[in-house]
Each structure stands twice: as C-alpha cells, then as structure tokens.
BAKOL-202808 format. One record per residue: chain; y, z negated, x of N, C-alpha, C, O in turn; residue in one letter; residue number from 1. Coordinates in Angstrom, 1 decimal. Layout:
<bazas>
+-------+---------+--------+--------+----------+--------+---------+---------+--------+--------+---------+--------+--------+------+-----+
| kette | n_north |   n_up | n_east | ca_north |  ca_up | ca_east | c_north |   c_up | c_east | o_north |   o_up | o_east | rest |  nr |
+-------+---------+--------+--------+----------+--------+---------+---------+--------+--------+---------+--------+--------+------+-----+
|     A |       Y |      Z |      X |        Y |      Z |       X |       Y |      Z |      X |       Y |      Z |      X |    A | NUM |
...
+-------+---------+--------+--------+----------+--------+---------+---------+--------+--------+---------+--------+--------+------+-----+
</bazas>
This chain:
<bazas>
+-------+---------+--------+--------+----------+--------+---------+---------+--------+--------+---------+--------+--------+------+-----+
| kette | n_north |   n_up | n_east | ca_north |  ca_up | ca_east | c_north |   c_up | c_east | o_north |   o_up | o_east | rest |  nr |
+-------+---------+--------+--------+----------+--------+---------+---------+--------+--------+---------+--------+--------+------+-----+
|     A |   -25.5 |   16.7 |   10.1 |    -24.8 |   15.5 |     9.9 |   -23.3 |   15.7 |   10.3 |   -22.4 |   15.2 |    9.5 |    X |   1 |
|     A |   -23.0 |   16.4 |   11.4 |    -21.7 |   16.6 |    11.8 |   -20.9 |   17.3 |   10.7 |   -19.7 |   17.1 |   10.5 |    X |   2 |
|     A |   -21.5 |   18.3 |   10.1 |    -20.8 |   19.1 |     9.0 |   -20.4 |   18.1 |    7.9 |   -19.3 |   18.3 |    7.3 |    X |   3 |
|     A |   -21.2 |   17.2 |    7.5 |    -20.9 |   16.2 |     6.4 |   -19.7 |   15.4 |    6.8 |   -18.8 |   15.1 |    6.0 |    X |   4 |
|     A |   -19.7 |   15.0 |    8.1 |    -18.5 |   14.2 |     8.6 |   -17.3 |   15.0 |    8.6 |   -16.2 |   14.5 |    8.1 |    X |   5 |
|     A |   -17.4 |   16.2 |    9.0 |    -16.2 |   17.1 |     9.0 |   -15.7 |   17.3 |    7.6 |   -14.5 |   17.4 |    7.3 |    X |   6 |
|     A |   -16.6 |   17.5 |    6.6 |    -16.2 |   17.7 |     5.2 |   -15.5 |   16.5 |    4.7 |   -14.5 |   16.6 |    4.0 |    X |   7 |
|     A |   -16.0 |   15.3 |    5.1 |    -15.3 |   14.1 |     4.7 |   -13.9 |   14.0 |    5.3 |   -12.9 |   13.6 |    4.6 |    X |   8 |
|     A |   -13.7 |   14.4 |    6.5 |    -12.4 |   14.4 |     7.2 |   -11.4 |   15.4 |    6.5 |   -10.2 |   15.2 |    6.6 |    X |   9 |
|     A |   -12.0 |   16.4 |    5.9 |    -11.1 |   17.4 |     5.3 |   -10.6 |   17.0 |    3.9 |    -9.7 |   17.6 |    3.3 |    X |  10 |
|     A |   -11.1 |   15.8 |    3.4 |    -10.6 |   15.4 |     2.1 |    -9.1 |   15.1 |    2.2 |    -8.7 |   14.4 |    3.1 |    X |  11 |
|     A |    -8.3 |   15.6 |    1.3 |     -6.9 |   15.5 |     1.3 |    -6.5 |   14.3 |    0.5 |    -7.1 |   13.9 |   -0.5 |    X |  12 |
|     A |    -5.4 |   13.7 |    0.9 |     -4.7 |   12.7 |     0.1 |    -3.4 |   13.2 |   -0.4 |    -2.8 |   14.1 |    0.2 |    X |  13 |
|     A |    -3.0 |   12.7 |   -1.5 |     -1.7 |   13.2 |    -2.1 |    -0.6 |   12.2 |   -1.7 |    -0.7 |   11.0 |   -2.0 |    X |  14 |
|     A |     0.5 |   12.8 |   -1.1 |      1.6 |   12.0 |    -0.8 |     2.8 |   12.8 |   -1.4 |     3.2 |   13.8 |   -0.8 |    X |  15 |
|     A |     3.4 |   12.3 |   -2.5 |      4.6 |   13.0 |    -3.0 |     5.7 |   13.1 |   -1.9 |     6.1 |   12.1 |   -1.3 |    X |  16 |
|     A |     6.1 |   14.3 |   -1.7 |      7.1 |   14.5 |    -0.6 |     8.4 |   13.7 |   -0.9 |     9.0 |   13.2 |    0.1 |    X |  17 |
|     A |     8.7 |   13.5 |   -2.1 |      9.9 |   12.8 |    -2.5 |     9.8 |   11.3 |   -2.0 |    10.7 |   10.7 |   -1.6 |    X |  18 |
|     A |     8.5 |   10.8 |   -2.1 |      8.3 |    9.4 |    -1.7 |     8.3 |    9.3 |   -0.2 |     8.9 |    8.4 |    0.4 |    X |  19 |
|     A |     7.7 |   10.3 |    0.5 |      7.6 |   10.3 |     1.9 |     9.0 |   10.4 |    2.6 |     9.3 |    9.7 |    3.6 |    X |  20 |
|     A |     9.9 |   11.2 |    2.0 |     11.2 |   11.4 |     2.6 |    12.3 |   10.4 |    2.1 |    13.4 |   10.4 |    2.7 |    X |  21 |
|     A |    12.0 |    9.7 |    1.1 |     13.0 |    8.8 |     0.5 |    12.5 |    7.3 |    0.3 |    13.1 |    6.6 |   -0.4 |    X |  22 |
|     A |    11.4 |    6.9 |    1.0 |     10.9 |    5.6 |     0.8 |    11.9 |    4.5 |    1.1 |    11.9 |    3.4 |    0.5 |    X |  23 |
|     A |    12.8 |    4.8 |    2.1 |     13.8 |    3.8 |     2.4 |    14.8 |    3.5 |    1.3 |    15.3 |    2.5 |    1.2 |    X |  24 |
|     A |    15.0 |    4.6 |    0.5 |     15.9 |    4.4 |    -0.6 |    15.3 |    3.5 |   -1.7 |    16.0 |    2.9 |   -2.5 |    X |  25 |
|     A |    14.0 |    3.4 |   -1.6 |     13.3 |    2.5 |    -2.5 |    13.2 |    1.1 |   -1.9 |    12.7 |    0.1 |   -2.5 |    X |  26 |
|     A |    13.8 |    0.9 |   -0.8 |     13.9 |   -0.4 |     0.0 |    12.5 |   -0.9 |    0.3 |    12.2 |   -2.1 |    0.1 |    X |  27 |
|     A |    11.6 |    0.0 |    0.8 |     10.3 |   -0.4 |     1.3 |    10.2 |    0.0 |    2.7 |    10.8 |    0.9 |    3.2 |    X |  28 |
|     A |     9.3 |   -0.7 |    3.4 |      9.0 |   -0.4 |     4.8 |     7.8 |    0.5 |    5.0 |     7.2 |    0.9 |    4.0 |    X |  29 |
|     A |     7.4 |    0.8 |    6.2 |      6.3 |    1.7 |     6.4 |     5.0 |    1.2 |    5.9 |     4.2 |    1.9 |    5.4 |    X |  30 |
|     A |     4.7 |   -0.1 |    6.2 |      3.5 |   -0.7 |     5.7 |     3.4 |   -0.7 |    4.2 |     2.3 |   -0.4 |    3.6 |    X |  31 |
|     A |     4.5 |   -1.0 |    3.5 |      4.5 |   -0.9 |     2.1 |     4.3 |    0.5 |    1.6 |     3.6 |    0.7 |    0.6 |    X |  32 |
|     A |     4.8 |    1.4 |    2.3 |      4.6 |    2.9 |     2.0 |     3.1 |    3.2 |    2.1 |     2.6 |    3.9 |    1.2 |    X |  33 |
|     A |     2.5 |    2.8 |    3.1 |      1.1 |    3.1 |     3.3 |     0.2 |    2.5 |    2.2 |    -0.7 |    3.1 |    1.7 |    X |  34 |
|     A |     0.6 |    1.3 |    1.8 |     -0.2 |    0.6 |     0.7 |     0.1 |    1.4 |   -0.6 |    -0.9 |    1.6 |   -1.4 |    X |  35 |
|     A |     1.3 |    1.8 |   -0.9 |      1.6 |    2.6 |    -2.0 |     0.8 |    4.0 |   -2.0 |     0.2 |    4.4 |   -3.0 |    X |  36 |
|     A |     0.8 |    4.6 |   -0.9 |      0.0 |    5.9 |    -0.7 |    -1.4 |    5.6 |   -1.0 |    -2.1 |    6.4 |   -1.7 |    X |  37 |
|     A |    -2.0 |    4.5 |   -0.5 |     -3.4 |    4.2 |    -0.8 |    -3.6 |    4.0 |   -2.3 |    -4.6 |    4.6 |   -2.8 |    X |  38 |
|     A |    -2.7 |    3.3 |   -2.9 |     -2.9 |    3.0 |    -4.4 |    -2.8 |    4.3 |   -5.1 |    -3.5 |    4.6 |   -6.1 |    X |  39 |
|     A |    -1.8 |    5.2 |   -4.8 |     -1.7 |    6.4 |    -5.4 |    -2.9 |    7.3 |   -5.4 |    -3.2 |    8.1 |   -6.3 |    X |  40 |
|     A |    -3.7 |    7.2 |   -4.3 |     -4.8 |    8.0 |    -4.1 |    -6.2 |    7.4 |   -4.6 |    -7.2 |    8.0 |   -4.4 |    X |  41 |
|     A |    -6.1 |    6.2 |   -5.1 |     -7.3 |    5.6 |    -5.6 |    -7.7 |    6.3 |   -7.0 |    -6.8 |    6.6 |   -7.8 |    X |  42 |
|     A |    -9.0 |    6.5 |   -7.2 |     -9.4 |    7.2 |    -8.4 |    -9.2 |    6.3 |   -9.6 |    -8.9 |    6.7 |  -10.7 |    X |  43 |
|     A |    -9.5 |    5.0 |   -9.4 |     -9.3 |    4.1 |   -10.5 |    -8.0 |    3.3 |  -10.3 |    -7.5 |    3.3 |   -9.2 |    X |  44 |
|     A |    -7.5 |    2.6 |  -11.2 |     -6.3 |    1.8 |   -11.1 |    -6.6 |    0.3 |  -11.0 |    -5.7 |   -0.5 |  -11.3 |    X |  45 |
|     A |    -7.8 |    0.0 |  -10.6 |     -8.2 |   -1.5 |   -10.5 |    -7.5 |   -2.1 |   -9.3 |    -7.5 |   -1.5 |   -8.2 |    X |  46 |
|     A |    -7.0 |   -3.3 |   -9.5 |     -6.4 |   -4.0 |    -8.4 |    -7.5 |   -4.8 |   -7.6 |    -8.2 |   -5.7 |   -8.1 |    X |  47 |
|     A |    -7.7 |   -4.4 |   -6.4 |     -8.7 |   -5.0 |    -5.5 |    -8.1 |   -5.2 |   -4.1 |    -8.3 |   -4.4 |   -3.2 |    X |  48 |
|     A |    -7.4 |   -6.3 |   -3.9 |     -6.8 |   -6.6 |    -2.7 |    -7.7 |   -6.6 |   -1.5 |    -7.4 |   -6.3 |   -0.4 |    X |  49 |
|     A |    -8.9 |   -7.1 |   -1.7 |     -9.9 |   -7.1 |    -0.6 |   -10.3 |   -5.7 |   -0.1 |   -10.4 |   -5.5 |    1.1 |    X |  50 |
|     A |   -10.4 |   -4.8 |   -1.0 |    -10.7 |   -3.4 |    -0.7 |    -9.6 |   -2.8 |    0.1 |    -9.8 |   -2.1 |    1.1 |    X |  51 |
|     A |    -8.4 |   -3.0 |   -0.4 |     -7.2 |   -2.5 |     0.3 |    -7.1 |   -3.1 |    1.7 |    -6.8 |   -2.3 |    2.6 |    X |  52 |
|     A |    -7.3 |   -4.4 |    1.8 |     -7.3 |   -5.0 |     3.1 |    -8.3 |   -4.4 |    4.1 |    -8.0 |   -4.1 |    5.2 |    X |  53 |
|     A |    -9.5 |   -4.2 |    3.6 |    -10.6 |   -3.7 |     4.4 |   -10.3 |   -2.3 |    4.8 |   -10.4 |   -1.9 |    6.0 |    X |  54 |
|     A |    -9.9 |   -1.4 |    3.9 |     -9.8 |    0.0 |     4.1 |    -8.5 |    0.3 |    4.9 |    -8.5 |    1.3 |    5.7 |    X |  55 |
|     A |    -7.5 |   -0.5 |    4.8 |     -6.3 |   -0.2 |     5.6 |    -6.2 |   -1.1 |    6.8 |    -5.2 |   -1.0 |    7.6 |    X |  56 |
|     A |    -7.2 |   -1.9 |    7.1 |     -7.3 |   -2.7 |     8.3 |    -6.1 |   -3.7 |    8.3 |    -5.4 |   -3.8 |    9.4 |    X |  57 |
|     A |    -5.8 |   -4.3 |    7.2 |     -4.7 |   -5.3 |     7.1 |    -5.3 |   -6.6 |    6.7 |    -6.3 |   -6.6 |    6.0 |    X |  58 |
|     A |    -4.7 |   -7.7 |    7.1 |     -5.2 |   -9.0 |     6.7 |    -4.9 |   -9.2 |    5.2 |    -3.8 |   -8.7 |    4.7 |    X |  59 |
|     A |    -5.8 |   -9.9 |    4.5 |     -5.6 |  -10.1 |     3.1 |    -4.3 |  -10.7 |    2.7 |    -3.6 |  -10.3 |    1.8 |    X |  60 |
|     A |    -3.8 |  -11.8 |    3.4 |     -2.5 |  -12.4 |     3.0 |    -1.4 |  -11.3 |    3.2 |    -0.4 |  -11.4 |    2.4 |    X |  61 |
|     A |    -1.5 |  -10.4 |    4.1 |     -0.5 |   -9.4 |     4.3 |    -0.5 |   -8.4 |    3.1 |     0.6 |   -8.0 |    2.6 |    X |  62 |
|     A |    -1.7 |   -8.0 |    2.7 |     -1.8 |   -7.2 |     1.5 |    -1.2 |   -7.8 |    0.3 |    -0.5 |   -7.2 |   -0.4 |    X |  63 |
|     A |    -1.5 |   -9.1 |    0.1 |     -1.0 |   -9.8 |    -1.1 |     0.5 |   -9.9 |   -1.0 |     1.2 |   -9.8 |   -2.1 |    X |  64 |
|     A |     1.1 |  -10.1 |    0.2 |      2.5 |  -10.2 |     0.3 |     3.1 |   -8.8 |    0.0 |     4.2 |   -8.7 |   -0.6 |    X |  65 |
|     A |     2.5 |   -7.8 |    0.5 |      3.0 |   -6.4 |     0.2 |     3.0 |   -6.1 |   -1.3 |     3.9 |   -5.5 |   -1.8 |    X |  66 |
|     A |     1.9 |   -6.4 |   -1.9 |      1.7 |   -6.2 |    -3.3 |     2.8 |   -6.9 |   -4.1 |     3.4 |   -6.4 |   -5.0 |    X |  67 |
|     A |     3.0 |   -8.2 |   -3.7 |      4.1 |   -9.0 |    -4.4 |     5.4 |   -8.4 |   -4.2 |     6.2 |   -8.3 |   -5.1 |    X |  68 |
|     A |     5.7 |   -7.8 |   -3.0 |      7.0 |   -7.2 |    -2.8 |     7.2 |   -5.9 |   -3.6 |     8.2 |   -5.7 |   -4.2 |    X |  69 |
|     A |     6.1 |   -5.1 |   -3.7 |      6.1 |   -3.9 |    -4.5 |     6.3 |   -4.3 |   -6.0 |     7.0 |   -3.5 |   -6.7 |    X |  70 |
|     A |     5.7 |   -5.3 |   -6.4 |      5.8 |   -5.8 |    -7.8 |     7.2 |   -6.3 |   -8.0 |     7.8 |   -6.0 |   -9.1 |    X |  71 |
|     A |     7.7 |   -7.1 |   -7.1 |      9.1 |   -7.7 |    -7.3 |    10.2 |   -6.5 |   -7.2 |    11.2 |   -6.7 |   -7.9 |    X |  72 |
|     A |     9.9 |   -5.5 |   -6.5 |     10.8 |   -4.4 |    -6.4 |    10.7 |   -3.4 |   -7.6 |    11.3 |   -2.4 |   -7.7 |    X |  73 |
|     A |     9.8 |   -3.8 |   -8.5 |      9.6 |   -3.1 |    -9.8 |     9.0 |   -1.7 |   -9.5 |     9.4 |   -0.7 |  -10.3 |    X |  74 |
|     A |     8.2 |   -1.5 |   -8.5 |      7.6 |   -0.2 |    -8.2 |     6.2 |   -0.2 |   -8.8 |     5.8 |    0.9 |   -9.2 |    X |  75 |
|     A |     5.6 |   -1.3 |   -8.9 |      4.2 |   -1.4 |    -9.5 |     4.2 |   -2.6 |  -10.5 |     5.1 |   -3.5 |  -10.4 |    X |  76 |
|     A |     3.3 |   -2.5 |  -11.4 |      3.1 |   -3.6 |   -12.3 |     1.6 |   -3.9 |  -12.3 |     0.8 |   -3.0 |  -12.4 |    X |  77 |
|     A |     1.2 |   -5.2 |  -12.2 |     -0.2 |   -5.6 |   -12.3 |    -0.3 |   -6.3 |  -13.6 |     0.4 |   -7.3 |  -13.9 |    X |  78 |
|     A |    -1.3 |   -5.8 |  -14.3 |     -1.6 |   -6.5 |   -15.6 |    -3.1 |   -6.7 |  -15.8 |    -3.9 |   -6.1 |  -15.1 |    X |  79 |
|     A |    -3.4 |   -7.4 |  -16.8 |     -4.8 |   -7.7 |   -17.1 |    -5.2 |   -6.9 |  -18.4 |    -4.5 |   -6.9 |  -19.4 |    X |  80 |
|     A |    -6.3 |   -6.2 |  -18.3 |     -6.8 |   -5.4 |   -19.4 |    -8.3 |   -5.8 |  -19.7 |    -9.0 |   -6.1 |  -18.7 |    X |  81 |
|     A |    -8.7 |   -5.7 |  -20.9 |    -10.1 |   -5.9 |   -21.2 |   -10.8 |   -4.6 |  -21.3 |   -10.4 |   -3.7 |  -22.0 |    X |  82 |
|     A |   -11.9 |   -4.4 |  -20.5 |    -12.6 |   -3.2 |   -20.4 |   -14.1 |   -3.5 |  -20.7 |   -14.7 |   -4.2 |  -19.8 |    X |  83 |
|     A |   -14.6 |   -3.1 |  -21.8 |    -16.0 |   -3.5 |   -22.1 |   -16.3 |   -5.0 |  -22.1 |   -17.3 |   -5.4 |  -21.7 |    X |  84 |
|     A |   -15.3 |   -5.7 |  -22.6 |    -15.5 |   -7.2 |   -22.7 |   -15.2 |   -7.9 |  -21.4 |   -15.3 |   -9.1 |  -21.3 |    X |  85 |
|     A |   -14.8 |   -7.1 |  -20.4 |    -14.5 |   -7.8 |   -19.0 |   -13.0 |   -7.6 |  -18.7 |   -12.4 |   -6.5 |  -18.9 |    X |  86 |
|     A |   -12.4 |   -8.7 |  -18.3 |    -11.0 |   -8.7 |   -18.0 |   -10.9 |   -8.1 |  -16.5 |   -11.6 |   -8.5 |  -15.6 |    X |  87 |
|     A |   -10.0 |   -7.2 |  -16.4 |     -9.8 |   -6.5 |   -15.1 |    -8.3 |   -6.5 |  -14.8 |    -7.5 |   -6.3 |  -15.7 |    X |  88 |
|     A |    -7.9 |   -6.6 |  -13.6 |     -6.5 |   -6.5 |   -13.2 |    -6.3 |   -5.0 |  -12.8 |    -7.1 |   -4.4 |  -12.0 |    X |  89 |
|     A |    -5.3 |   -4.4 |  -13.3 |     -5.0 |   -3.0 |   -13.1 |    -3.6 |   -2.8 |  -12.6 |    -2.7 |   -3.6 |  -12.8 |    X |  90 |
|     A |    -3.4 |   -1.8 |  -11.8 |     -2.1 |   -1.5 |   -11.2 |    -1.5 |   -0.3 |  -12.0 |    -2.2 |    0.7 |  -12.2 |    X |  91 |
|     A |    -0.3 |   -0.5 |  -12.5 |      0.4 |    0.6 |   -13.2 |     1.5 |    1.1 |  -12.3 |     2.4 |    0.3 |  -11.8 |    X |  92 |
|     A |     1.6 |    2.4 |  -12.0 |      2.5 |    3.0 |   -11.1 |     3.7 |    3.7 |  -11.9 |     4.5 |    4.5 |  -11.3 |    X |  93 |
|     A |     3.8 |    3.5 |  -13.2 |      4.8 |    4.2 |   -14.0 |     6.2 |    4.0 |  -13.4 |     7.0 |    5.0 |  -13.4 |    X |  94 |
|     A |     6.5 |    2.8 |  -13.0 |      7.9 |    2.5 |   -12.5 |     8.1 |    3.3 |  -11.2 |     9.3 |    3.7 |  -11.0 |    X |  95 |
|     A |     7.1 |    3.4 |  -10.4 |      7.3 |    4.1 |    -9.1 |     7.6 |    5.6 |   -9.5 |     8.5 |    6.2 |   -8.9 |    X |  96 |
|     A |     6.9 |    6.2 |  -10.4 |      7.1 |    7.6 |   -10.7 |     8.5 |    7.7 |  -11.3 |     9.2 |    8.7 |  -11.0 |    X |  97 |
|     A |     9.0 |    6.8 |  -12.2 |     10.3 |    6.9 |   -12.7 |    11.4 |    6.8 |  -11.6 |    12.4 |    7.6 |  -11.6 |    X |  98 |
|     A |    11.2 |    5.9 |  -10.7 |     12.2 |    5.8 |    -9.6 |    12.2 |    7.0 |   -8.7 |    13.2 |    7.4 |   -8.2 |    X |  99 |
|     A |    11.0 |    7.6 |   -8.5 |     11.0 |    8.8 |    -7.7 |    11.6 |   10.0 |   -8.4 |    12.3 |   10.8 |   -7.8 |    X | 100 |
|     A |    11.5 |   10.0 |   -9.7 |     12.2 |   11.0 |   -10.5 |    13.7 |   10.9 |  -10.4 |    14.4 |   11.9 |  -10.4 |    X | 101 |
|     A |    14.2 |    9.7 |  -10.3 |     15.7 |    9.5 |   -10.2 |    16.1 |   10.0 |   -8.8 |    17.3 |   10.4 |   -8.6 |    X | 102 |
|     A |    15.2 |   10.0 |   -7.8 |     15.6 |   10.5 |    -6.5 |    15.7 |   12.0 |   -6.4 |    16.3 |   12.6 |   -5.4 |    X | 103 |
|     A |    15.1 |   12.7 |   -7.3 |     15.1 |   14.2 |    -7.3 |    16.5 |   14.7 |   -7.5 |    16.7 |   15.9 |   -7.5 |    X | 104 |
+-------+---------+--------+--------+----------+--------+---------+---------+--------+--------+---------+--------+--------+------+-----+
</bazas>
C-alpha cells in the first residue's frame, strides 16, 4: 500500500518556467497562478469549478472570482461546446500560451 502512495506522490505536474518566473508580468497573484497551474495540468479541458474548489481547498466563490479575473485578463476563455449531444463548458488556454510566448 505504501508503495502505491509513494508512486502517486511521484506524479509530476508541469509548470512552464516562464509562467512561474513571470506570473507578475501577467498581472496575476499567487492564488491565480495556482489555479492556472491546476488547469494546465488537467487531462481534460472541462470547466468544473466545484472540482477546482475541492482539490485546491478553496471556497467555490473564490474559485469563481479567480476564474473571472483570469478570463477578464484574457488569459483563459470559457466557452460552450457540444460533445455527443451534451453541452459542456470548456477552458481554452490559447491566450495564456500566446502571452507566455511574448515573455520569452
């Protein structure tokens, strides 16, 4: 059992160094950075504020406020897409990647 737990702990997350060292240039704070890092490392791009809230131990209103700020700062875009006849909200990080490219 302990080996399985240790293997889980070894899972790496991806944090672009340019984002980590220049997040203030993007005019975001540390909590917003953590939410962005979380979103960057999600396997799917579905917007699920409840999951973000639970996994980052943040209150839901705070997550929604952070998401709104990231959206207003044009770092993320949330849109609705139809997938197998079901409407889903998805997060697009294209603008974040473009802004990070300008920082290089």
